[in-house]
C-alpha positions as CSV (number, residue, x, y, z in Angstrom):
1,M,-87.9,-55.6,-1.7
2,P,-89.2,-58.1,1.7
3,L,-89.1,-62.2,-0.1
4,W,-92.5,-62.1,1.0
5,I,-94.5,-59.4,-1.2
6,K,-92.2,-61.0,-4.3
7,V,-94.0,-64.2,-3.6
8,S,-97.4,-63.1,-3.3
9,V,-97.6,-60.8,-5.8
10,T,-96.5,-63.0,-8.7
11,A,-98.8,-66.2,-6.9
12,F,-101.3,-63.4,-7.1
13,V,-100.6,-62.8,-11.3
14,C,-100.3,-66.5,-11.2
15,L,-103.6,-66.9,-10.5
16,L,-105.1,-63.7,-12.3
17,V,-103.5,-64.5,-15.8
18,P,-105.5,-68.1,-16.9
19,L,-108.8,-67.0,-14.9
20,Y,-108.5,-64.0,-16.8
21,W,-107.3,-65.6,-20.5
22,R,-110.3,-67.8,-20.0
23,S,-112.5,-65.7,-19.0
24,Y,-111.9,-62.6,-21.3
25,G,-108.8,-63.4,-23.3
26,A,-105.4,-62.4,-24.4
27,V,-106.4,-59.3,-25.7
28,N,-107.6,-57.7,-22.2
29,F,-103.6,-57.7,-21.1
30,L,-103.2,-55.4,-23.5
31,W,-105.0,-52.6,-20.8
32,F,-102.0,-50.5,-19.1
33,S,-103.5,-51.7,-16.0
34,D,-102.8,-55.1,-16.3
35,V,-99.3,-54.4,-18.4
36,A,-98.1,-52.3,-14.7
37,L,-99.5,-55.7,-12.5
38,F,-97.0,-58.1,-14.6
39,V,-94.5,-55.0,-14.3
40,T,-94.6,-54.6,-11.1
41,A,-94.2,-58.4,-10.2
42,L,-90.9,-58.3,-12.0
43,A,-90.0,-55.0,-10.4
44,L,-90.0,-56.4,-7.4
45,W,-88.0,-59.2,-8.2
46,L,-85.2,-56.9,-10.0
47,E,-85.9,-54.2,-7.5
48,S,-85.7,-52.0,-9.9
49,R,-86.6,-48.1,-9.3
50,L,-86.8,-47.2,-13.2
51,M,-89.1,-49.9,-14.2
52,A,-91.8,-49.3,-10.7
53,S,-91.5,-45.2,-11.6
54,M,-92.6,-46.0,-14.7
55,M,-95.7,-47.7,-13.7
56,A,-96.4,-45.6,-11.2
57,L,-96.9,-43.0,-14.2
58,G,-98.7,-44.8,-16.0
59,V,-100.8,-45.9,-13.7
60,M,-101.5,-44.1,-10.6
61,I,-104.0,-41.4,-12.2
62,P,-106.2,-44.0,-13.8
63,E,-106.3,-46.4,-10.8
64,L,-107.1,-43.3,-8.6
65,V,-110.1,-42.5,-10.9
66,W,-111.1,-46.5,-10.9
67,T,-110.7,-46.6,-7.3
68,A,-112.9,-43.5,-7.1
69,N,-115.6,-44.9,-9.4
70,F,-115.6,-48.9,-7.8
71,L,-116.3,-47.2,-4.2
72,T,-119.1,-45.2,-5.2
73,G,-120.5,-48.8,-7.3
74,G,-119.6,-47.3,-10.5
75,V,-121.4,-44.3,-10.7
76,L,-119.1,-41.6,-11.6
77,F,-118.0,-43.3,-14.7
78,G,-119.8,-46.2,-15.4
79,G,-118.3,-49.2,-16.9
80,M,-118.4,-52.0,-13.9
81,E,-121.0,-53.0,-14.0
82,Y,-119.6,-56.6,-14.2
83,L,-118.2,-55.7,-10.5
84,F,-121.8,-55.4,-8.7
85,E,-124.0,-58.2,-11.7
86,A,-124.3,-61.7,-9.8
87,E,-123.4,-63.4,-12.8
88,T,-119.8,-62.5,-12.5
89,P,-117.9,-65.2,-10.4
90,A,-116.9,-63.9,-7.1
91,L,-113.2,-65.0,-7.8
92,L,-112.9,-62.8,-11.0
93,R,-114.9,-59.3,-9.1
94,A,-111.8,-60.3,-5.8
95,L,-109.1,-60.6,-8.6
96,S,-110.2,-57.2,-10.2
97,L,-109.6,-55.3,-6.6
98,F,-106.0,-55.1,-8.5
99,H,-106.4,-51.9,-9.7
100,I,-106.4,-51.1,-5.5
101,G,-103.7,-52.6,-5.0
102,V,-100.8,-52.0,-7.5
103,P,-100.4,-48.5,-6.9
104,V,-100.4,-48.9,-3.3
105,I,-97.2,-51.8,-4.1
106,L,-95.7,-49.2,-6.4
107,I,-95.6,-46.1,-3.7
108,W,-94.7,-49.1,-1.3
109,M,-91.5,-49.5,-4.0
110,L,-90.7,-45.7,-4.4
111,V,-90.8,-45.1,-0.5
112,R,-87.7,-47.6,-0.6
113,L,-86.5,-47.4,-3.4
114,G,-86.9,-43.2,-4.6
115,Y,-88.2,-42.1,-7.5
116,D,-86.4,-42.7,-11.4
117,R,-86.2,-38.7,-13.4
118,R,-85.7,-41.1,-16.2
119,A,-89.7,-42.7,-16.2
120,F,-91.2,-39.5,-17.6
121,I,-89.5,-40.2,-20.8
122,A,-89.3,-44.0,-20.4
123,Q,-93.0,-44.3,-20.0
124,T,-94.2,-42.0,-22.8
125,V,-91.6,-43.9,-24.9
126,F,-93.6,-47.1,-23.7
127,A,-96.8,-46.1,-24.3
128,W,-96.1,-44.3,-28.2
129,I,-95.4,-48.4,-28.7
130,W,-98.0,-49.6,-26.7
131,L,-100.6,-48.0,-27.5
132,P,-100.4,-48.2,-32.0
133,L,-100.1,-52.0,-30.3
134,T,-103.2,-52.3,-28.8
135,Y,-104.6,-50.3,-31.8
136,L,-104.1,-53.0,-34.5
137,L,-104.2,-56.0,-31.3
138,S,-107.4,-55.2,-30.3
139,D,-111.2,-54.4,-31.4
140,P,-113.1,-50.9,-31.4
141,S,-115.7,-52.5,-29.3
142,W,-113.2,-53.1,-26.2
143,N,-111.8,-49.8,-26.3
144,I,-108.8,-50.6,-24.9
145,N,-106.7,-48.1,-23.5
146,W,-108.9,-46.0,-25.4
147,V,-107.2,-46.0,-28.5
148,F,-110.8,-45.7,-30.3
149,G,-112.4,-43.4,-28.4
150,W,-112.7,-41.7,-25.3
151,G,-114.3,-43.3,-22.7
152,S,-115.9,-46.6,-23.3
153,Q,-117.1,-46.1,-26.8
154,P,-115.3,-45.4,-30.5
155,Q,-115.8,-42.3,-31.6
156,T,-116.4,-41.3,-34.7
157,L,-115.8,-36.9,-34.9
158,M,-112.4,-37.8,-37.0
159,P,-110.8,-40.5,-38.6
160,E,-109.3,-43.2,-36.0
161,L,-106.2,-43.0,-37.0
162,L,-106.0,-38.8,-36.3
163,Y,-107.7,-39.7,-33.1
164,L,-105.1,-42.1,-32.4
165,V,-102.2,-39.9,-32.5
166,L,-103.9,-37.1,-30.8
167,W,-104.4,-39.8,-27.7
168,M,-100.6,-40.6,-27.9
169,L,-99.9,-36.9,-27.3
170,V,-102.7,-36.1,-24.8
171,V,-101.8,-39.5,-22.6
172,P,-98.2,-38.1,-21.8
173,V,-99.3,-34.2,-21.0
174,A,-102.5,-35.1,-19.5
175,L,-101.6,-38.4,-17.4
176,F,-97.9,-39.3,-17.2
177,L,-96.9,-35.6,-16.5
178,P,-99.0,-34.3,-14.0
179,A,-98.2,-37.7,-11.9
180,H,-94.1,-37.2,-12.7
181,L,-94.4,-33.7,-11.2
182,V,-96.3,-35.1,-7.8
183,L,-93.6,-37.9,-7.8
184,L,-91.0,-36.1,-8.4
185,R,-91.8,-34.3,-5.4
186,F,-92.2,-36.3,-3.1
187,F,-89.9,-39.7,-3.7
188,A,-86.7,-38.2,-6.1
189,G,-83.5,-39.3,-5.3
190,T,-82.7,-42.8,-4.0
191,P,-82.8,-43.1,-0.2
192,P,-80.0,-44.4,2.2
193,G,-79.4,-47.9,1.6
194,G,-81.9,-48.6,-1.8
195,H,-80.8,-49.6,-5.1
196,S,-80.9,-47.2,-8.6
197,A,-81.2,-49.9,-10.8
């Protein structure tokens, strides 16, 4: 991995963390997207195929949806009002574009390093730890990683813990598995000169 990419992504993370922390609080970093940004930075330095593959599984579909929503001005799914409000500082809005950049970097890493087929199991185990942790540490009004309901609002149709368990089953099947099959098809194996870490 070129040094300038590693340094650039690390510098971006160092800029984002204090600004996001001050604006949104530490709990905001529970979002899978934020986790993917941090782990991607680490994966670049370690040149880890497994870590890059896991993060690609974790955020590829959600970030494609985020990007489509952004390009339509938030019309598709809503929840992006902060990006189009004048009250939101321009720097915060610009930093949010990491949702577009992270998948691009991850795909580039997979081209260079290959896709690690162990990622599906590893990312599923990670999600089964992270989702309950998000449930315990966050407020339902934020609905981080949708652990309290489908969409931006907490659900009221079933007990919270039942929903959480069902959501933990849905995420690997609906998000990770389709991405796994696509990435396996296009990026499986380690290219010549690539690393297998």
